[in-house]
Backbone as a ProteinNet text record, in pm:
[ID]
protein_1_A
[PRIMARY]
XXXXXXXXXXXXXXXXXXXXXXXXXXXXXXXXXXXXXXXXXXXXXXXXXXXXXXXXXXXXXXXXXXXXXXXXXXXXXXXXXXXXXXXXXXXXXXXXXXXXXXXXXXXXXXXXXXXXXXXXXXXXXXXXXXXXXXXXXXXXXXXXXXXXXXXXXXXXXXXXXX
[TERTIARY]
4119.9	4086.4	4058.5	4116.7	4061.9	3906.4	3793.3	3710.9	3670.7	3780.8	3820	3909.6	3914.7	3988.9	3946.8	3764.1	3686.1	3664.7	3628.1	3512.6	3393.2	3378.4	3290.2	3167	3078.5	2948.6	2843.8	2871.8	2794	2856.6	2952.1	2995	2999.8	3006.4	2994.2	2831.8	2780.8	2621	2627.9	2634.5	2643.5	2655.6	2861.7	2911.4	2823.8	2729.3	2727.4	2558.4	2541.1	2358.4	2363.8	2515.5	2526.4	2576.9	2631.4	2684.5	2579.4	2482.9	2415.5	2262.7	2253.4	2147.2	2228.7	2354.6	2460.2	2417.3	2464.6	2415	2275.5	2178.6	2086.6	2014.3	2050.4	2028.2	2151.8	2227.2	2339.9	2227.3	2199.5	2097.3	2007	1902.2	1794	1818.1	1928.9	1932.3	1974.1	2060.3	2051.5	1966.3	1990.9	1898.5	1878.9	1749.4	1826.1	1877	1938.3	1963.5	1858.1	1863.7	1813.9	1810.4	1702.3	1780.5	1724.9	1771.4	1819.6	1638.9	1544.4	1441.5	1362.3	1371.4	1306.8	1351.1	1466.3	1574.7	1440.1	1427.5	1400.3	1283.1	1172.9	990.7	1082.1	1110.5	1145.5	1132	1226.7	1274.8	1129.2	1004.5	879.1	766.6	762	662.6	498.7	422	270.4	257.7	127.1	88.1	-18.4	-1.3	-64.8	23.9	96.4	223.3	54.2	129.5	24.5	-51.5	-189.3	-282.2	-369.7	-399.4	-537.1	-659.8	-782.9	-915.6	-946.7	-1056	-1169.7	-1247	-1269.4	-1320.6	-1507.3	-1517.5	-1654.1	-1647.6	-1551.1	-1501.3	-1454.6	-1412.1	-1406.4	-1430.4	-1501.3	-1504.9	-1684.5	-1736.6	-1883.4	-1953.5	-2036.4	-2115.1	-2222	-2242	-2297.7	-2448.3	-2543.7	-2650.8	-2767	-2727	-2799.5	-2983.4	-3062.2	-3201.7	-3273.4	-3127.2	-3176.5	-3153.8	-3192.3	-3164.1	-2991.9	-2949.6	-2788.9	-2699.7	-2641.4	-2524.2	-2394.8	-2370.2	-2292.5	-2114.3	-2092.3	-1971.5	-1867.9	-1768.6	-1658.9	-1609.5	-1641.1	-1652.8	-1523.4	-1456.3	-1317.2	-1327.1	-1282.7	-1333.6	-1229.8	-1166.5	-1045.3	-1137.5	-1101.3	-1186.4	-1048.4	-1141.1	-1052.7	-941.3	-854.2	-725.6	-752.9	-685.4	-712.9	-616.4	-597.8	-426.9	-476	-350	-329.4	-204.9	-204.6	-64	63	43.4	221.9	253.3	90.3	90.9	-36.5	-81.5	-180.2	-212.3	-289.4	-413.5	-486.6	-502.3	-542.2	-616.4	-721.5	-726.3	-822	-795	-871	-947.1	-1097.5	-1140.4	-1150.4	-1182	-1241.9	-1346.2	-1451.1	-1569.1	-1654.5	-1649.9	-1706.7	-1798.2	-1909.5	-2061.5	-2098.4	-2087.1	-2107.8	-2034.6	-1944.7	-1810.7	-1692	-1670.4	-1491.7	-1396	-1341.8	-1218.5	-1103.2	-1083.9	-934.4	-937.9	-836.1	-826.8	-689.8	-645.2	-499.3	-504.5	-401.9	-314.3	-251.5	-287.1	-217.2	-145.2	-204.5	-144.5	-109.9	-8.1	41.1	168.4	200.9	318.9	417.2	575.3	622.5	760.3	797.6	894.5	998.9	999.1	1097.1	1088.4	1198.3	1196.1	1135.6	1096.7	983.7	828.2	788.9	682.3	726.6	777	757.7	822.8	816.4	811.5	750.6	578.4	473.4	400.6	418.2	315.6	355.4	433.5	480.4	424.8	364.3	336.4	158.5	129.4	28	-113.7	-57	-140.4	-187.3	-87.3	-104.8	-191.7	-241.8	-323.9	-470.1	-470.3	-572.5	-664.4	-605.2	-654.5	-720.6	-651.3	-729.1	-810.6	-819	-968.2	-1037	-1012.5	-1154.2	-1185.8	-1109.5	-1189.6	-1238.8	-1189	-1294.1	-1450	-1446	-1550.2	-1669	-1605.2	-1653	-1696	-1607.2	-1680.8	-1566.5	-1635.3	-1509.4	-1496.1	-1608.6	-1597.8	-1471.1	-1311.1	-1231.3	-1141.7	-1127.9	-1014.8	-907.3	-830.1	-745.2	-625	-518.7	-349.9	-273.1	-253.4	-177.9	-53.9	-24.4	70.1	108.8	-79.3	-42.3	-195.2	-241.3	-340.8	-406.1	-293	-337.6	-333.3	-248.5	-329.8	-421.2	-441.8	-589	-685.9	-655.6	-769.9	-859.6	-674.2	-721.6	-778	-708.4	-747.5	-837	-941.8	-1077.6	-1132.8	-1078.5	-1159.6	-1208.7	-1092.6	-1076.6	-1184.9	-1163.2	-1172.9	-1411.7	-1383.7	-1542.8	-1598.2	-1511.1	-1566.2	-1522.5	-1434.6	-1427.1	-1522.4	-1573.5	-1693.8	-1899.2	-1893.9	-1945.5	-1961	-1847	-1814.6	-1841.6	-1846.4	-1838.3	-2025.2	-2070.5	-2184.9	-2272.6	-2165.7	-2169.4	-2168.3
1438.7	1401.9	1257.1	1203.6	1022.1	1028.4	929.2	918.2	893.4	831.3	736.6	864.2	988.3	1069.4	1179.1	1184.8	1317.6	1273.9	1343	1407.6	1266	1187.4	1086.9	1146.8	1243.3	1274.5	1143	1062.1	979	941.4	847.5	802.6	842.4	1026.9	1065.7	1063.7	1072.5	1058.2	930.3	804.9	679.9	684.9	746.6	679.2	743.7	910.7	971.6	946.3	888.1	756.9	638.3	573.2	502.5	485.7	591.6	666.8	729.8	748.9	832.7	765.9	625.9	506.8	369.9	398.4	326.3	375	554.8	631.9	607.1	615.4	554.5	430.7	348.9	225.2	185.8	232.1	276.2	354.3	458.5	528.7	500.4	441.2	378.2	238.6	143	40.6	68	157.8	249.1	172.4	120.3	121.7	170.7	261.9	334.5	220	310.6	258.9	249.2	205	172.9	283.3	384.7	451.3	413.1	466.8	425.7	428.2	509.6	517.1	404.2	347.7	234.1	138.7	144.3	2.4	18.3	109.9	86.9	64.6	67	0.3	-88	-133.4	-327.4	-417	-348.1	-406.7	-403.3	-304.8	-256	-412.5	-504.9	-589.5	-526.3	-552.4	-532.5	-458.2	-395.9	-368.9	-466.8	-584.5	-701.4	-825.3	-873.7	-931.1	-1061.3	-1176.7	-1310.8	-1341.2	-1414.5	-1433.8	-1352.1	-1336	-1236.2	-1249.3	-1156.8	-1187.8	-1268.1	-1347.2	-1374.2	-1285.4	-1355.2	-1268.5	-1223.4	-1292.9	-1244.4	-1156.6	-1121.5	-1024.3	-1141.7	-1059.9	-1112.2	-1079	-931.3	-858.7	-870.8	-869.5	-914.2	-704.1	-719.7	-576	-595.8	-506.8	-425.3	-379	-408.1	-334.8	-393.9	-519.5	-681.6	-668.3	-624.8	-587.6	-443.9	-329.9	-290.6	-159.9	-40.6	19.6	78.2	103.2	177.2	64.8	79.7	28.2	129.3	-6.3	39.4	-9.4	-168.5	-270	-214.9	-267.3	-273.6	-402.5	-366.9	-502.1	-472.3	-609.7	-595	-717.7	-640.6	-728.1	-717.1	-857.4	-835.6	-886.9	-783.8	-844.4	-903.9	-943.6	-1052.1	-986.1	-1131.8	-1086.4	-1046.5	-891.6	-867.3	-886.2	-1001.7	-1012	-895.4	-821.5	-752.4	-783.4	-656.8	-718.7	-732.4	-662.6	-653.1	-723.9	-813.6	-834	-830.6	-931.8	-901.4	-767.2	-755.1	-634.2	-693.9	-651.2	-702	-594.9	-570.1	-455.2	-504.4	-487.3	-493.7	-366.7	-376.8	-237.9	-292.6	-190	-141.3	-103.8	-111.1	29.9	-21.8	168.4	140.6	288	181.2	271.5	303.1	216.5	226	381.6	380.1	477.5	357.3	449.3	350.1	417.9	332.6	408.1	361	271.3	228.6	141.8	163.9	129.2	51.9	-80.5	-116.2	-242.3	-173.4	-278.6	-376.5	-512.8	-642.6	-696	-679.7	-719	-664.4	-586	-486.7	-549.5	-504.1	-520.1	-503.7	-541.6	-485.4	-586.4	-648.8	-716.6	-662.7	-520.4	-461.9	-302.3	-235.3	-81.4	-18.3	-29.4	40.6	65.3	-111.1	-112.4	-71.2	-48.2	12.4	170.9	181.9	336.7	411.2	335.5	367.6	341.6	188.9	225	290.5	367.3	467.5	607.6	587	759.9	664.5	574.3	563.3	530.9	399.8	346	414.1	582.6	647.7	729.3	771.7	842.9	790.3	644.1	549.8	560.4	512.7	548.2	637.5	789	914.2	896.6	882.3	905.7	774.4	678.5	580.6	565.7	662.7	688.6	847.2	949.3	1050.3	1009.4	902	892.4	822.3	749.7	656.4	517.7	518.1	389.1	387.4	302.5	257	321.2	395.2	547.2	617.5	630.1	660.8	730.4	819.5	845.2	757.2	679.6	638.3	735.8	662.9	753.8	788.6	826.2	887.1	807	708.4	613.5	478.4	485	351.4	285.1	276.6	264.6	100.3	31	-123.7	-122.4	-84.7	-70.6	-9.8	33.3	145.9	91.7	16.3	-4.6	-159.1	-246.8	-324.4	-312.6	-246.7	-138.6	-118.3	-79.5	-22.7	-142.1	-199.5	-390.4	-473.3	-488.6	-541.5	-436.4	-307.3	-210.5	-258.9	-262.2	-281.7	-443.5	-535.3	-709.1	-620.6	-573.9	-586.4	-491.5	-398.1	-356.6	-433.6	-501.4	-585.6	-656.1	-741.9	-837.2	-781.5	-722.6	-643.5	-571.7	-602.6	-586.4	-406.5	-385.4	-229.2	-113.7
-5492.3	-5325.1	-5360.2	-5286.4	-5254.3	-5123.6	-5229.5	-5154.2	-5017.2	-5006.8	-4856.4	-4748.8	-4755.5	-4735.4	-4681.6	-4696	-4683.6	-4531.1	-4483	-4336.1	-4367	-4256.6	-4271	-4130.2	-4157.7	-4090.3	-4088.7	-4113	-4106.3	-4031.7	-3942.8	-3902.9	-3762.8	-3744.4	-3631.1	-3567.5	-3621	-3638.1	-3556.3	-3585	-3558.3	-3450.8	-3411.6	-3337.2	-3172.2	-3210.4	-3123.7	-3064.4	-3166.5	-3137.9	-3048.3	-3112.5	-2976.7	-2838.5	-2799.9	-2721.2	-2636.2	-2677.6	-2609.9	-2576.3	-2660	-2657.1	-2499.9	-2544.4	-2408.8	-2290.1	-2245.7	-2165	-2119.1	-2156.7	-2146	-2073.1	-2148.7	-2071.2	-1948	-1933.9	-1837.6	-1701.4	-1756.4	-1637.8	-1598.6	-1655.6	-1701.2	-1586.6	-1607.4	-1535.4	-1365.4	-1310.3	-1193.8	-1098.2	-984.4	-864.6	-770.2	-692.2	-562.2	-472	-393	-239.4	-89.8	-40.5	28.5	178.9	155.4	307.7	418.1	563.2	640.9	695.8	634.4	711.3	708.1	520.3	482.1	594.5	589.7	673.5	872.5	846.5	1029.4	984.3	849.7	857.7	793.2	743.6	744.8	900.6	941.8	1038.5	1149.7	1111	1249.3	1174.6	1253.7	1150.8	1181.5	1089	1043.7	1204.9	1227	1389.4	1407.7	1327.5	1417.9	1430.1	1537.8	1549.4	1618.2	1560.9	1644.6	1583.8	1552.6	1456.1	1469.3	1333.4	1355.3	1429.6	1394.6	1483.4	1381.5	1403.5	1382.2	1261.6	1160.4	1042.4	1132.2	1249	1247.8	1363.1	1432.2	1517.4	1651.6	1770.1	1913.7	2019.3	2033.3	2130.9	2081.8	2221	2219.8	2180.7	2123.6	2094.3	2196.5	2263.2	2357.3	2293.4	2415.9	2343.3	2271	2283	2235.5	2311.2	2155.3	2181.2	2267.1	2226.6	2268.5	2128.9	2132.3	2013.5	2040.7	2129.5	2114.9	2102.8	2033.8	2028.1	2123.5	2231.3	2353.9	2358.1	2293.4	2285.4	2220.6	2210.7	2178	2074	1899.2	1841.7	1749.1	1729.3	1622	1551.2	1385	1265	1211.2	1161.1	1073.7	889	808.8	663.1	600	467.7	403.9	307.6	307.4	264.6	94	57.9	-91.3	-208.1	-270.7	-331	-481.4	-414	-524.4	-609.7	-697.9	-771.6	-712.7	-630.4	-533.4	-411.6	-343.8	-229	-211.6	-97.9	11.2	64.6	110.1	209.3	264.5	377	489.8	606.9	656.6	706.9	883.5	976.8	1074.9	1111.1	1205.5	1257.1	1401.6	1459.6	1608	1597.8	1584.6	1640.5	1769.8	1857.1	1982.3	1950.4	2040.5	2046.4	1945.9	1861.1	1687.4	1592.1	1666	1567	1492.3	1394.4	1378.8	1450.2	1570.5	1618.9	1592.3	1522.2	1482.5	1419.8	1254.8	1114.5	1134.2	1097.5	1131.6	992.6	917.7	832.7	904.8	864	960.6	792.3	676.6	570.7	476.1	421.5	325.7	251.5	120.7	71.2	49.2	134.5	182.6	155.4	37.2	6.4	-68.2	-74.2	-141.6	-98.8	-101.6	-94.5	-120.2	-258.1	-323.7	-238.3	-280.5	-166.7	-38	73.1	196.6	190.2	75.1	50.6	75.9	-43.1	-87.2	17	113.6	211.1	322.1	356.7	442.8	446.2	333.8	292.8	292	239.3	225.7	269.5	374.5	467.8	572.4	644.7	696.7	653.7	530.6	472.1	431	411.5	422.1	535.8	675.4	773.6	849.9	801.6	828.8	777.4	637.5	539.2	565.8	612.6	651.2	763.4	881.6	995.1	988.1	886.5	917.2	799	747.5	620.4	683.9	831.4	916.8	866.2	738.7	658.8	519.9	458.4	315.9	165.8	212.1	96.6	141.9	54	68.9	-44	-50.6	-155.1	-221.8	-292.5	-350.2	-282.7	-284.3	-285.1	-396.1	-444.5	-556.5	-576.8	-617.1	-645.2	-560.9	-515.1	-455.1	-487.1	-577.1	-668.1	-618.6	-645.5	-626.7	-476.9	-351.2	-216.5	-168.5	-250.9	-150.8	-236.9	-353	-376.8	-254.5	-304.9	-172.2	16.7	21.9	124.5	168.1	85.3	46.4	81	-32	-40.3	92.4	155	307.1	377.7	406.8	511.9	478.8	358.1	369.5	420.9	353.7	379.1	571.6	658.1	807.9	842.6	785.5	837.6	802.2	661.9	711.3	770	812.4	948.8	1095.8	1084.7	1214.1	1262.5	1116.5	1095.6	1135.7	960.6	995.4	845.3
[MASK]
++++++++++++++++++++++++++++++++++++++++++++++++++++++++++++++++++++++++++++++++++++++++++++++++++++++++++++++++++++++++++++++++++++++++++++++++++++++++++++++++++

């Protein structure tokens, strides 16, 4: 028998390995499509349209000089630069209680950012309102946004004198 006429198992192994690697490269290079829910989220801008409130707050705080706080105060926190984009939060305090938290700026440059923030921002808002402060839990999968949200929230609370 001639050596070239034998079965070539090494060639088969090399071809199978190359096909597997090629298949994995093609699989990992696929991009997910944008779902209709994300497209409608992108069409709606952040809750704050127009110019943001000054950092010091825009509403008077009642009860100056008395021991109680009865007015309403709105303050916008610092813009925190995260790896994926800026995060900024606005708070409203009525009668000494945190009553509203709104994300003024947040990453929304691509469908993945929109998907993450569509579930992260409502959770962060609920956490802040429940905690009545900036000591809130992070949202899994949205670590950078959660960190920026927490820092901007604390800045807004500091500006509101809370």
